[in-house]
Residue, then its C-alpha position, 0 to 999 in steps of 0.5 A: m700650757t697647750g702648744g700651738t702657733a700664733a695663728r691658733r685661737r686663744a682662750w683662758i680657763a676660768v674656775d669658780i669654787g663655791g660652797t655647793k658647786i665648782f663651775a668652770g669654763l673656757v673663755e675667749d678674749t672676746d669674753r665669749v664662753l665656749e664651754r661650761v662644766q660643773v661638779g658638786t663641791p666635795s668636802g675638804g681642801p684636797a678633794i676640792l683641788d682634785a675636783a677642780a683640777r679634773l675640770v681644768r684638765g677636761l677643758l684643756e682636752h676640749a681646747e686641744r681638740r678644737g685647736i685652741e691655745v690656753g694661756a692660763a687659769g684664773v680661779g675665784a675661791p672663797g675666803v681671804i686669799d693671799p694675792a701673791t701666792g694664791t693661798v687661803r689666809s682664812a676662811t669660814d666653815i662654809v668650806p670646812g678645812w679650806a684655810g691654809t690651802a695653797v690653791g694656786a700652787e696646788l692647781s698649777a702642779r696638778t694641771g701644768l697651767l699658770t694659775a692665778v687665784a683671788n677671792d671669788v666675789r672679787v673675781a665676780a666683780m672683775g666680771v661685772a666690770r666687763d658687762p657692757a651695761i655696768a662698764p660705765f659705772r667706775d665705782v661699784l659695790h658688788v654683792s654676792i648672795g648664795t650659800g654665803v654672802g660676800g662683797a667686793l669693791l671696784r674703784h675706777g673699774a678695778a677690784v680693790a683688795g685693801p691692806h688685809a685683802s678684805a675690802g668690800e666684805l660684808a657678810h659679817l655686818l651686824v644686823p638687828a635680827h637673829g638668823a635661823i642658822p649661823c653665819g659661816c663664822g658662827r654668829l647669828d647676828h651677822l648679815e649672812a645669817a639673815v640673808a644667805g640662801p640656806a638662811i632663807a630656806a631655814v626661816y621658811a621651815r621654822q615658820l611652817g614647822v616643817d623640814v628644811l626644803p631647798l630654796t628652789e622649792v621655797v621659790a616655786r611655792l612663792r610663785a604658786g601663791d604661797r604667801a609665807a614663802d613670799s614674805v620670807v623671801r622678800g623679808a630676807g631682801r629687805p635687811l640686805g637693802r638696808a645694810l647696803a644703804g648704810l654701806v654705800a653711804a660709807v664707801d660712796v659708789d656709782a652703782v650696786t650690783l647683785g650676783g650669786g645664785v639667790a640674786l640671779n635666780v630670785a627676782e623677788f629677792s633682788g627687787a626687795v633689796g632695791e626697794a629697801f635700799r632706796e627707802e633707807a639711802l641718804p637722799p643724794l644716794r637714792s639714785v644709785p642703781v641696784l643692778v643684776p648683771a645680764t651676764g648672770a652666772d657667767t659673770v664669775l667666769l669672765g672675771a676669772a678669765h680676766l684674772a688669768r690674762t692679767a697674771v700672764a701679762g704680769h708673768h712676762 
């Protein structure tokens, strides 16, 4: 923890460990993000921890230069996370070799900061709860669509873990289709196999008989008038919307929020999710809004900063 007096500005370091990149930031108590840094996610638990620690140390140096006191670090990490120890209980092969990694203890040892860790989508949901447009909704299902698919449940504005730390998880919901690539657990009939970013790109490649392109290129083709790209992208949003209609009937929330790289950057996909949800939802639930938070990619940083603040409050 950096030194200083009570007069110094105070901020928190927030880290999001994803399947393709590690995103980190310095966040003030006002939820203003002062600095953002990122790096590609390397292979293997030790390399990921080293990369995340380098980002944290860089942010600590930046804070020191600006006379800012850093209180703690909050980390959103993939997998089922033990809330007491910050250790990964289990994880799919989206991040190979990740299960068993003691994220909290290892990052704390590498940086000298108190480090709190929670599931990345649950951390993003904490950030969603801080979005002024979302805050009035107290019971929210947050869904992240990126390299993989994840979910988290907010009750009365707070993230729910559940007895097995898996509340809100929806990647492994069965869908009446076979994806072009497996879910992180290896199944082809799970939601993640049908709607995650790599799955969308793989379906487009299979339909055209070409090599797999980055999803950004598929979306660029969609916007240039490529009907096949349009059909594939919107076609991936629809099964997600249908699945959410059934899930919302089971858990009953005020709102559904969408995050992750696909939902945040591909409005055509998010629009298809909302349309399918309204078509399939039970009549009392058709008015439940499907929203994309305006905080965008910063949502997870805001949630990780809140996690860090909560950890400090509980530590004292």
